[in-house]
TIVODREN-103708 format. One record per residue: residue in one letter; x, y, z of N, C-alpha, C in turn. Coordinates in nm, 2 decimals, decimal comma. Each point is the difference from the previous one (the first is absolute). Layout:
NODE   res    neast   nnorth      nup   caeast   canorth     caup    ceast   cnorth      cup
NODE     A        X        Y        Z        X         Y        Z        X        Y        Z
...
//
This chain:
NODE   res    neast   nnorth      nup   caeast   canorth     caup    ceast   cnorth      cup
NODE     M     9,15     9,54    14,75     0,12     -0,09    -0,01     0,04    -0,01    -0,15
NODE     T     0,13     0,01    -0,03     0,05      0,00    -0,13     0,05    -0,14    -0,04
NODE     S     0,03    -0,02    -0,13     0,05     -0,13    -0,04     0,13     0,03    -0,07
NODE     L     0,11    -0,07     0,04     0,13      0,01    -0,07     0,01    -0,10    -0,11
NODE     S     0,00     0,05    -0,12     0,00     -0,09    -0,12     0,14    -0,02    -0,05
NODE     L     0,04    -0,13     0,00     0,14     -0,04    -0,03    -0,01    -0,06    -0,14
NODE     Q     0,09     0,05    -0,09    -0,02     -0,04    -0,14     0,13    -0,05    -0,07
NODE     T     0,12     0,01     0,07     0,12     -0,04    -0,07     0,07    -0,12     0,08
NODE     Q     0,10    -0,06    -0,06     0,06     -0,11     0,06     0,15     0,02     0,02
NODE     N     0,05     0,12    -0,01     0,14      0,03     0,02     0,03     0,00     0,15
NODE     S     0,12     0,00     0,04     0,04      0,00     0,14     0,11     0,10     0,03
NODE     T    -0,02     0,08     0,11     0,10      0,09     0,04    -0,01     0,02     0,15
NODE     P     0,11     0,03     0,08    -0,02      0,02     0,14    -0,07     0,13     0,03
NODE     F    -0,07     0,01     0,11    -0,07      0,12     0,04    -0,01     0,00     0,15
NODE     N    -0,01     0,12     0,05    -0,04      0,02     0,14    -0,04     0,15     0,02
NODE     T    -0,07     0,05    -0,10    -0,04      0,14     0,00    -0,14     0,02     0,04
NODE     A    -0,04     0,10     0,08    -0,13      0,02     0,04    -0,08     0,07    -0,11
NODE     I    -0,13    -0,03    -0,01    -0,09      0,06    -0,09    -0,05     0,13     0,05
NODE     I    -0,01     0,10    -0,09    -0,08      0,12     0,04    -0,13    -0,01    -0,07
NODE     T    -0,11     0,00     0,08    -0,13     -0,02    -0,05    -0,06     0,13    -0,05
NODE     A    -0,11     0,00    -0,07    -0,06      0,11    -0,06    -0,03     0,11     0,11
NODE     N    -0,02    -0,03     0,12    -0,03      0,10     0,10     0,13     0,04     0,08
NODE     T     0,12    -0,03    -0,06     0,13      0,03     0,04     0,04    -0,06     0,14
NODE     V    -0,07    -0,10     0,04     0,04     -0,07     0,13     0,09    -0,11    -0,04
NODE     P     0,13     0,00     0,05     0,09     -0,11    -0,04    -0,05    -0,13     0,06
NODE     T     0,01    -0,11    -0,08    -0,05     -0,13     0,04     0,10    -0,10    -0,05
NODE     M     0,00    -0,12     0,06     0,07     -0,12    -0,05    -0,09    -0,12     0,00
NODE     T     0,00    -0,07    -0,11    -0,08     -0,12    -0,01     0,06    -0,12     0,08
NODE     S    -0,08    -0,10     0,03     0,06     -0,12     0,06     0,10    -0,07    -0,09
NODE     L    -0,02     0,01    -0,13     0,10     -0,06    -0,09     0,13     0,07     0,01
NODE     E     0,00     0,13     0,01     0,13      0,08     0,01     0,07    -0,03     0,14
NODE     I    -0,08    -0,01     0,10     0,06     -0,02     0,13     0,06    -0,14     0,01
NODE     V    -0,06    -0,10    -0,06     0,06     -0,13     0,00     0,13     0,00    -0,08
NODE     E     0,00     0,06    -0,11     0,13      0,01    -0,08     0,10     0,08     0,08
NODE     F    -0,04     0,10     0,07     0,09      0,08     0,08     0,06    -0,08     0,11
NODE     I    -0,08    -0,08     0,07     0,04     -0,09     0,11     0,10    -0,11    -0,06
NODE     N    -0,03    -0,06    -0,11     0,09     -0,10    -0,05     0,13     0,06    -0,05
NODE     N     0,00     0,12    -0,06     0,13      0,06    -0,03     0,08     0,04     0,12
NODE     H    -0,07     0,04     0,11     0,07      0,03     0,13     0,06    -0,12     0,06
NODE     R    -0,08    -0,11    -0,01     0,05     -0,13     0,06     0,13    -0,05    -0,08
NODE     Q    -0,01     0,01    -0,13     0,11     -0,05    -0,08     0,12     0,08     0,02
NODE     A    -0,02     0,13     0,01     0,12      0,09     0,02     0,07    -0,02     0,14
NODE     N    -0,08    -0,06     0,09     0,05     -0,03     0,14     0,03    -0,15     0,02
NODE     G     0,01    -0,07    -0,11     0,03     -0,14     0,01    -0,10    -0,10     0,06
NODE     N    -0,13     0,05     0,00    -0,11     -0,09     0,04    -0,04    -0,09    -0,11
NODE     N    -0,01    -0,13     0,02    -0,03     -0,09    -0,10    -0,15    -0,02    -0,03
NODE     T    -0,09     0,05     0,09    -0,14     -0,03    -0,02    -0,06     0,10    -0,09
NODE     V    -0,10    -0,05    -0,08    -0,08      0,08    -0,09    -0,14     0,01     0,04
NODE     L    -0,05     0,13     0,01    -0,13      0,02     0,04    -0,09     0,00    -0,12
NODE     A    -0,11    -0,09     0,01    -0,10      0,00    -0,11    -0,10     0,10     0,02
NODE     H    -0,06     0,05    -0,11    -0,10      0,10     0,01    -0,13    -0,06     0,08
NODE     S    -0,02    -0,12    -0,03    -0,12     -0,07     0,07     0,02     0,00     0,15
NODE     D     0,12    -0,03     0,04     0,03      0,00     0,15    -0,02     0,14     0,06
NODE     F     0,05     0,10    -0,07    -0,01      0,14     0,04    -0,15     0,04     0,01
NODE     M    -0,08    -0,04    -0,10    -0,14      0,03     0,00    -0,07    -0,06     0,13
NODE     R     0,04    -0,12     0,03    -0,07     -0,07     0,12     0,04     0,08     0,13
NODE     K     0,12     0,06     0,00     0,04      0,07     0,12    -0,06     0,13     0,02
NODE     V    -0,05     0,07    -0,10    -0,06      0,13     0,01    -0,11     0,01     0,10
NODE     P    -0,10    -0,08     0,00    -0,11      0,01     0,10     0,06    -0,03     0,14
NODE     E     0,10    -0,08     0,02     0,06     -0,02     0,13     0,06     0,13     0,06
NODE     V     0,06     0,08    -0,09     0,07      0,12     0,04    -0,10     0,12     0,01
NODE     L    -0,08     0,02    -0,10    -0,09      0,11    -0,01    -0,14    -0,03     0,06
NODE     G    -0,04    -0,12     0,02    -0,13     -0,04     0,04    -0,09    -0,03    -0,12
NODE     E    -0,10    -0,08     0,01    -0,09     -0,03    -0,11    -0,06     0,12    -0,05
NODE     E    -0,06     0,08     0,08    -0,07      0,12    -0,04     0,10     0,11    -0,06
NODE     G     0,11     0,02     0,07     0,09      0,10    -0,05     0,06    -0,04    -0,14
NODE     S     0,03    -0,13    -0,02     0,06     -0,04    -0,12    -0,09     0,02    -0,12
NODE     R    -0,13    -0,01     0,02    -0,10      0,01    -0,11     0,01     0,14    -0,05
NODE     N     0,04     0,10     0,07     0,00      0,14    -0,04     0,11     0,02    -0,11
NODE     F     0,09    -0,10    -0,01     0,11      0,02    -0,10     0,00    -0,12    -0,10
NODE     S    -0,10    -0,07    -0,01    -0,01     -0,11    -0,09    -0,02     0,05    -0,14
NODE     D     0,06    -0,07    -0,10    -0,01      0,05    -0,14     0,01    -0,13    -0,08
NODE     T     0,01     0,02    -0,13     0,01     -0,12    -0,09     0,10     0,04    -0,12
NODE     Y     0,05    -0,10    -0,06     0,08      0,02    -0,12    -0,04    -0,11    -0,10
NODE     T     0,02     0,03    -0,13    -0,04     -0,09    -0,11     0,13    -0,07    -0,05
NODE     H     0,01    -0,13     0,01     0,12     -0,07    -0,04     0,01     0,01    -0,16
NODE     P     0,12     0,04    -0,05     0,02      0,02    -0,14    -0,01    -0,12    -0,09
NODE     Q     0,02    -0,12     0,06     0,00     -0,12    -0,08    -0,14    -0,06    -0,01
NODE     N    -0,06    -0,03     0,12    -0,13     -0,06    -0,01    -0,12     0,09     0,02
NODE     K     0,03     0,13     0,01    -0,10      0,11     0,01    -0,10    -0,02     0,12
NODE     Q     0,04    -0,08     0,09    -0,08     -0,02     0,12     0,04     0,11     0,11
NODE     T    -0,10     0,03     0,08     0,02      0,10     0,11     0,04    -0,06     0,13
NODE     Y     0,10     0,05     0,06     0,05     -0,05     0,13     0,01     0,11     0,10
NODE     P    -0,01    -0,03     0,13     0,00      0,10     0,11     0,14     0,05     0,02
NODE     C     0,01     0,12     0,05     0,12      0,06     0,05    -0,03     0,11     0,10
NODE     Y     0,09     0,07     0,05    -0,02      0,11     0,09     0,07     0,13    -0,06
NODE     V    -0,05     0,11     0,03     0,06      0,13    -0,03     0,01     0,08     0,13
NODE     F     0,12     0,01     0,06     0,01      0,06     0,13     0,05     0,15    -0,01
NODE     Q    -0,05     0,08     0,10     0,06      0,13     0,02     0,12    -0,02     0,10
NODE     K     0,06     0,11     0,03     0,13      0,00     0,07    -0,01    -0,08     0,13
NODE     R    -0,10     0,03     0,09    -0,01     -0,06     0,13    -0,01    -0,15    -0,01
NODE     E    -0,09    -0,05    -0,09    -0,03     -0,14    -0,01     0,12    -0,07    -0,07
NODE     A     0,06     0,06    -0,10     0,12     -0,06    -0,06     0,11    -0,01     0,11
NODE     C     0,02     0,10     0,08     0,10     -0,01     0,11    -0,03    -0,11     0,10
NODE     L    -0,13    -0,01     0,03    -0,04     -0,11     0,10     0,03    -0,14    -0,06
NODE     M    -0,03    -0,02    -0,13     0,02     -0,13    -0,06     0,15    -0,02     0,00
NODE     A     0,08     0,10    -0,04     0,15     -0,02     0,00     0,05    -0,03     0,13
NODE     M    -0,05     0,07     0,11     0,05     -0,02     0,13    -0,03    -0,14     0,05
NODE     S    -0,11    -0,06    -0,05    -0,03     -0,14     0,04     0,11    -0,10    -0,04
NODE     Y     0,08     0,04    -0,10     0,11     -0,08    -0,04     0,14     0,04     0,06
NODE     S     0,02     0,13     0,01     0,13      0,04     0,06    -0,01     0,16     0,02
NODE     Y     0,07     0,05     0,10     0,01      0,14     0,02     0,08     0,07    -0,11
NODE     D     0,10    -0,07    -0,05     0,08      0,05    -0,11    -0,09     0,03    -0,13
NODE     L    -0,09    -0,10    -0,03    -0,09      0,02    -0,11    -0,09     0,11     0,02
NODE     Q    -0,05     0,01     0,12    -0,10      0,11     0,04     0,07     0,14    -0,02
NODE     A     0,13     0,01     0,04     0,07      0,13    -0,01     0,02     0,03    -0,15
NODE     E     0,03    -0,10    -0,08     0,03      0,03    -0,14    -0,13     0,04    -0,08
NODE     I    -0,11    -0,07     0,03    -0,12      0,04    -0,06    -0,05     0,13     0,05
NODE     Y     0,02     0,03     0,12    -0,04      0,13     0,06     0,07     0,11    -0,07
NODE     D     0,14    -0,01    -0,02     0,08      0,10    -0,06    -0,05     0,02    -0,15
NODE     R    -0,03    -0,11    -0,07    -0,03      0,00    -0,14    -0,14     0,08    -0,01
NODE     M    -0,09    -0,03     0,08    -0,13      0,06    -0,01     0,00     0,15     0,05
NODE     T     0,08     0,03     0,09     0,02      0,13     0,04     0,06     0,09    -0,11
NODE     A     0,09    -0,06    -0,07     0,06      0,07    -0,12    -0,11     0,03    -0,10
NODE     M    -0,08    -0,10    -0,02    -0,11      0,02    -0,10    -0,10     0,11     0,04
NODE     E    -0,02     0,00     0,13    -0,09      0,11     0,05     0,06     0,14    -0,02
NODE     Q     0,13     0,01     0,00     0,06      0,13    -0,02    -0,02     0,05    -0,14
NODE     M    -0,02    -0,10    -0,09    -0,02      0,04    -0,14    -0,14     0,06    -0,03
NODE     V    -0,09    -0,02     0,09    -0,14      0,04    -0,03    -0,05     0,11     0,10
NODE     L     0,10     0,07     0,07    -0,04      0,10     0,09    -0,06     0,12    -0,07
NODE     Q    -0,11     0,05     0,06    -0,07      0,12    -0,06     0,09     0,12     0,00
NODE     P     0,02     0,07    -0,12     0,08      0,12     0,00    -0,08     0,12     0,06
NODE     K     0,07     0,10     0,04    -0,07      0,12     0,06    -0,09     0,07    -0,11
NODE     L    -0,10     0,06     0,05    -0,10      0,07    -0,09     0,06     0,13    -0,06
NODE     P    -0,02     0,03    -0,12     0,05      0,12    -0,06    -0,06     0,13     0,06
NODE     S     0,08     0,11     0,01    -0,05      0,12     0,05    -0,02     0,11    -0,10
NODE     N     0,05    -0,02    -0,13    -0,03      0,10    -0,10    -0,01    -0,08    -0,14
NODE     F    -0,03     0,08    -0,10    -0,03     -0,06    -0,13     0,12    -0,08    -0,05
NODE     K     0,12     0,06     0,01     0,12     -0,07    -0,05     0,02    -0,14     0,07
NODE     E    -0,01     0,00     0,13     0,01     -0,12     0,08    -0,11    -0,10    -0,04
NODE     A    -0,12     0,06    -0,02    -0,11     -0,09    -0,04     0,03    -0,07    -0,13
NODE     L     0,05     0,08    -0,10     0,04     -0,06    -0,13     0,10    -0,11     0,02
NODE     Q     0,11     0,03     0,08     0,10     -0,09     0,02    -0,05    -0,13     0,07
NODE     F    -0,09     0,03     0,09    -0,07     -0,12     0,08    -0,07    -0,09    -0,10
NODE     L    -0,08     0,06    -0,09    -0,07     -0,08    -0,10     0,09    -0,08    -0,09
NODE     I     0,11     0,06    -0,04     0,10     -0,07    -0,08     0,06    -0,12     0,07
NODE     E     0,04     0,03     0,13     0,06     -0,11     0,08    -0,10    -0,11     0,03
NODE     A    -0,12     0,04     0,03    -0,11     -0,09     0,03    -0,02    -0,10    -0,12
NODE     E     0,00     0,06    -0,12    -0,02     -0,08    -0,12     0,12    -0,09    -0,02
NODE     E     0,12     0,05     0,02     0,12     -0,09    -0,01    -0,01    -0,11     0,10
NODE     Q    -0,04     0,03     0,12    -0,01     -0,10     0,11    -0,10    -0,11    -0,04
NODE     K    -0,11     0,05    -0,05    -0,11     -0,09    -0,05     0,05    -0,10    -0,10
NODE     E     0,07     0,06    -0,10     0,06     -0,09    -0,10     0,10    -0,10     0,06
NODE     Q     0,08     0,05     0,09     0,10     -0,09     0,06    -0,07    -0,11     0,08
NODE     L    -0,11     0,03     0,08    -0,07     -0,10     0,07    -0,07    -0,10    -0,09
NODE     A    -0,05     0,05    -0,11    -0,07     -0,09    -0,10     0,11    -0,10    -0,05
NODE     L     0,12     0,06    -0,03     0,10     -0,09    -0,05     0,05    -0,10     0,10
NODE     Q     0,00     0,04     0,13     0,04     -0,09     0,10    -0,10    -0,11     0,02
NODE     V    -0,13     0,03    -0,01    -0,10     -0,10     0,01     0,01    -0,10    -0,11
NODE     V     0,03     0,05    -0,13     0,02     -0,10    -0,11     0,12    -0,08     0,02
NODE     Q     0,11     0,06     0,05     0,12     -0,08     0,02    -0,01    -0,10     0,11
NODE     Q    -0,07     0,03     0,11    -0,02     -0,09     0,10    -0,10    -0,11    -0,03
NODE     Q    -0,10     0,03    -0,09    -0,08     -0,11    -0,05     0,08    -0,09    -0,08
NODE     Q     0,09     0,05    -0,08     0,08     -0,09    -0,09     0,09    -0,08     0,09
NODE     V     0,05     0,05     0,11     0,08     -0,08     0,10    -0,08    -0,12     0,05
NODE     I    -0,12     0,03     0,04    -0,09     -0,11     0,04    -0,02    -0,10    -0,11
NODE     E    -0,02     0,05    -0,12    -0,03     -0,09    -0,11     0,11    -0,10    -0,03
NODE     V     0,13     0,05     0,01     0,11     -0,08    -0,04     0,04    -0,09     0,12
NODE     I    -0,03     0,03     0,12     0,05     -0,09     0,11    -0,10    -0,10     0,04
NODE     Q    -0,13     0,02    -0,02    -0,10     -0,10     0,05     0,01    -0,14    -0,06
NODE     P     0,02    -0,01    -0,14     0,01     -0,13    -0,05     0,12    -0,08     0,07
NODE     K     0,11     0,07     0,02     0,11     -0,07     0,07    -0,04    -0,04     0,14
NODE     A    -0,07     0,09     0,07    -0,04     -0,03     0,14    -0,09    -0,12     0,00
NODE     D    -0,10    -0,01    -0,09    -0,09     -0,11    -0,01     0,07    -0,13    -0,03
NODE     V     0,09     0,00    -0,09     0,07     -0,12    -0,04     0,08    -0,05     0,12
NODE     Y     0,07     0,09     0,07     0,08     -0,04     0,11    -0,08    -0,05     0,12
NODE     D    -0,12     0,06     0,02    -0,09     -0,04     0,10    -0,04    -0,15    -0,03
NODE     I    -0,04    -0,03    -0,12    -0,04     -0,13    -0,04     0,11    -0,10     0,02
NODE     I     0,12     0,03    -0,04     0,12     -0,09     0,01     0,03    -0,03     0,15
NODE     A     0,00     0,11     0,08     0,04     -0,01     0,14    -0,10    -0,08     0,08
NODE     N    -0,13     0,00    -0,04    -0,10     -0,06     0,08    -0,03    -0,14    -0,05
NODE     R     0,06    -0,05    -0,11    -0,02     -0,13    -0,05     0,08    -0,10     0,09
NODE     D    -0,05    -0,13     0,00     0,07     -0,10     0,07     0,11    -0,07    -0,09
NODE     N     0,01     0,05    -0,12     0,10     -0,07    -0,09     0,14     0,02     0,05
NODE     T     0,09    -0,09    -0,03     0,14      0,01     0,02     0,07    -0,03    -0,13
NODE     Y     0,13     0,05    -0,01     0,07     -0,01    -0,13     0,14    -0,06     0,03
NODE     T     0,04    -0,08    -0,09     0,14     -0,05     0,01     0,10     0,12    -0,03
NODE     I     0,12    -0,02     0,04     0,10      0,10    -0,03     0,01     0,03    -0,15
NODE     R    -0,01    -0,11    -0,08     0,01      0,02    -0,14    -0,11     0,08    -0,05
NODE     D    -0,13    -0,03     0,04    -0,11      0,07    -0,05     0,00     0,15     0,05
NODE     T     0,05     0,01     0,13     0,01      0,14     0,05     0,10     0,08    -0,08
NODE     A     0,11    -0,06    -0,03     0,10      0,07    -0,08    -0,06     0,04    -0,14
NODE     K    -0,08    -0,08    -0,06    -0,06      0,03    -0,13    -0,10     0,12     0,02
NODE     L    -0,08     0,00     0,10    -0,09      0,11     0,02     0,07     0,13     0,03
NODE     L     0,12    -0,01     0,06     0,08      0,12     0,03     0,10     0,03    -0,11
NODE     K    -0,01    -0,07    -0,11     0,08      0,03    -0,12     0,15    -0,01     0,03
NODE     M     0,04    -0,11     0,07     0,14     -0,02     0,03     0,04    -0,15    -0,01
NODE     R     0,12    -0,03     0,00     0,04     -0,14     0,00    -0,02    -0,07     0,13
NODE     P    -0,04    -0,12     0,01    -0,01     -0,07     0,12     0,12     0,00     0,09
NODE     K     0,12    -0,01    -0,06     0,13      0,00     0,07     0,01     0,14     0,07
NODE     D    -0,03     0,11    -0,07     0,02      0,13     0,05    -0,10     0,02     0,12
NODE     L    -0,12    -0,05    -0,01    -0,09      0,02     0,11     0,04    -0,09     0,12
NODE     T     0,05    -0,12    -0,03     0,05     -0,08     0,11     0,12     0,06     0,07
NODE     D     0,09     0,06    -0,07     0,11      0,07     0,06    -0,04     0,12     0,08
NODE     W    -0,10     0,07    -0,05    -0,06      0,11     0,08    -0,06    -0,04     0,13
NODE     L    -0,08    -0,11    -0,01    -0,06     -0,05     0,12     0,10    -0,05     0,11
NODE     L     0,11    -0,06    -0,05     0,10     -0,04     0,09     0,08     0,12     0,06
NODE     A     0,03     0,09    -0,09     0,08      0,12     0,05    -0,08     0,09     0,09
NODE     N    -0,13     0,00    -0,01    -0,08      0,10     0,08    -0,08    -0,07     0,11
NODE     G     0,05    -0,12     0,04    -0,05     -0,06     0,12    -0,15    -0,05    -0,01
NODE     W    -0,04    -0,04    -0,12    -0,13     -0,06    -0,01     0,00    -0,15     0,02
NODE     I     0,11    -0,06    -0,06     0,01     -0,15     0,01     0,15    -0,03     0,03
NODE     Y     0,02    -0,13     0,04     0,13     -0,05     0,03     0,01    -0,14    -0,04
NODE     G     0,12    -0,05    -0,03     0,02     -0,14    -0,05     0,10    -0,01    -0,11
NODE     K     0,03    -0,12    -0,04     0,10     -0,01    -0,10    -0,05    -0,04    -0,14
NODE     T    -0,12    -0,07     0,00    -0,06     -0,04    -0,12    -0,15     0,03     0,00
NODE     S    -0,07    -0,01    -0,11    -0,14      0,03     0,00    -0,08    -0,10     0,09
NODE     A     0,05    -0,12     0,01    -0,07     -0,10     0,09     0,02     0,03     0,15
NODE     T     0,11     0,08     0,03     0,02      0,03     0,14    -0,03     0,14     0,04
NODE     Y    -0,04     0,08    -0,10    -0,03      0,14     0,04    -0,12     0,00     0,10
NODE     K     0,01     0,09     0,09    -0,10      0,03     0,10    -0,02     0,15     0,02
NODE     P    -0,12     0,04     0,03    -0,02      0,15     0,03     0,05     0,04     0,14
NODE     F     0,06     0,12     0,01     0,03      0,05     0,13    -0,14     0,04     0,07
NODE     A     0,01     0,00     0,13    -0,12      0,02     0,08    -0,07     0,13    -0,04
NODE     A     0,07     0,10    -0,03    -0,06      0,13    -0,03    -0,09     0,00    -0,12
NODE     H     0,02    -0,10    -0,09    -0,08     -0,01    -0,12    -0,09    -0,13    -0,01
NODE     D     0,02    -0,09     0,10    -0,07     -0,12     0,00    -0,15     0,02     0,01
NODE     R    -0,08    -0,06    -0,08    -0,15      0,00     0,00    -0,05     0,13    -0,06
NODE     N     0,05     0,11     0,03    -0,05      0,13    -0,05     0,04     0,02    -0,15
NODE     H     0,13    -0,02    -0,02     0,05      0,02    -0,14     0,04    -0,13    -0,07
NODE     L     0,04    -0,10     0,08     0,05     -0,12    -0,05    -0,07    -0,12     0,07
NODE     K    -0,01    -0,11    -0,07    -0,05     -0,13     0,06     0,09    -0,11    -0,03
NODE     L     0,02    -0,09     0,09     0,08     -0,12    -0,02    -0,10    -0,12    -0,02
NODE     V     0,00    -0,06    -0,12    -0,10     -0,10    -0,03     0,08    -0,13    -0,04
NODE     A    -0,07    -0,11     0,01     0,06     -0,13    -0,03     0,01    -0,01    -0,16
NODE     S     0,10    -0,07    -0,05     0,01     -0,02    -0,14     0,06    -0,14    -0,02
NODE     N     0,01    -0,04    -0,13     0,05     -0,13    -0,04     0,15    -0,01     0,04
NODE     Y     0,07     0,11     0,03     0,14      0,00     0,03     0,03     0,04     0,14
NODE     G    -0,11     0,00     0,08     0,02      0,04     0,14    -0,09     0,11     0,04
NODE     T     0,05     0,12     0,00    -0,08      0,12     0,03     0,03     0,11    -0,11
NODE     Q    -0,09     0,09    -0,01     0,01      0,11    -0,10    -0,05     0,13     0,06
NODE     V     0,08     0,11    -0,02    -0,04      0,13     0,04    -0,09     0,06    -0,11
NODE     R    -0,12     0,05     0,04    -0,09      0,06    -0,09    -0,03     0,14     0,05
NODE     V    -0,02     0,09    -0,09    -0,03      0,14     0,03    -0,15     0,03     0,00
NODE     T    -0,05     0,06     0,11    -0,14      0,03     0,01    -0,04     0,12    -0,08
NODE     G    -0,13     0,03    -0,01    -0,04      0,12    -0,07     0,05     0,13     0,06
NODE     K     0,00     0,00     0,13     0,05      0,12     0,07     0,15     0,02    -0,02
NODE     G     0,07    -0,12     0,00     0,14      0,01    -0,03     0,03     0,04    -0,14
NODE     L    -0,08    -0,04    -0,10     0,02      0,04    -0,13    -0,02     0,15    -0,02
NODE     V    -0,10     0,05     0,06    -0,03      0,15     0,00     0,11     0,08     0,06
NODE     W     0,05    -0,05     0,12     0,11      0,07     0,07     0,13     0,00    -0,09
NODE     L     0,03    -0,11    -0,06     0,11     -0,01    -0,09    -0,01     0,09    -0,12
NODE     A    -0,12     0,01    -0,06    -0,02      0,09    -0,11     0,03     0,14     0,04
NODE     R    -0,05     0,04     0,12     0,02      0,14     0,04     0,15     0,02     0,03
NODE     K     0,06    -0,09     0,07     0,14      0,01     0,04     0,09     0,01    -0,12
NODE     L    -0,03    -0,08    -0,10     0,09     -0,01    -0,12    -0,05     0,10    -0,11
NODE     K    -0,11     0,07     0,03    -0,05      0,10    -0,09    -0,04    -0,06    -0,14
NODE     V    -0,07    -0,11     0,01    -0,05     -0,07    -0,12    -0,15     0,01     0,00
NODE     E    -0,06     0,03    -0,12    -0,15      0,00    -0,01    -0,05    -0,14    -0,03
NODE     L    -0,09    -0,04     0,08    -0,07     -0,13    -0,02    -0,11     0,02    -0,10
NODE     E    -0,01    -0,08    -0,10    -0,10      0,01    -0,11    -0,13    -0,07     0,04
NODE     S    -0,11     0,07    -0,01    -0,13     -0,06     0,04    -0,03    -0,12    -0,09
NODE     S     0,04     0,00    -0,12    -0,03     -0,11    -0,09     0,07    -0,14     0,05
NODE     D     0,10     0,01     0,08     0,06     -0,12     0,05    -0,08    -0,07     0,11
NODE     F    -0,10     0,07     0,05    -0,08     -0,05     0,11    -0,15    -0,02    -0,03
NODE     E    -0,03     0,01    -0,13    -0,14     -0,02    -0,04    -0,04    -0,15    -0,01
//
């Protein structure tokens, strides 16, 4: 079992399979979660899948014994602690994706099939000239694979801190006023309020009369009592969803 060491705190989207040292295409549980969330967002799905929830589902889909064959660990770049993850080959990655939707399963199947085509064995040489060319191409392929391994490791390194922060926020019981939410999203409270009204999150004429629409009630928004009547507050999951929708990076320092 290998350990994926994460060392940076930058953030960039990813959904690319890893080619391991033995040239078998794989995808980590971290990658699949990001893949699923990107797929949901592209299709207008408001829910955010946390890596911790995905981890709990793996034994349900693959079985306790089967899931252990793909267990792995990674080292968090900030606290240097080791956490569990999974590294799946094509069959298991497709099974996990299919447990969420057939569309996801098809996309991951196509991606990993394309990766397999990159590592097909070339035909054996039949003469000295072909053998020499074979050695040259094999060395070039080896260098390309080594570069891909480094690049994919960097992809994991830059996305994991973001995934961890978003997991923490989404799973907290904290709620945020529209003003505080706007500050975290680096926008004016009025602009956020206008967006929530225009996009069917809330309705009403004043802050004291705003109420969440049913589609976002409880999951993304909560209506609580206040000194002026009632107040709409944004949940952790709602904050994460808004950050993804508005393409805003949430800063981990704001939640320490």
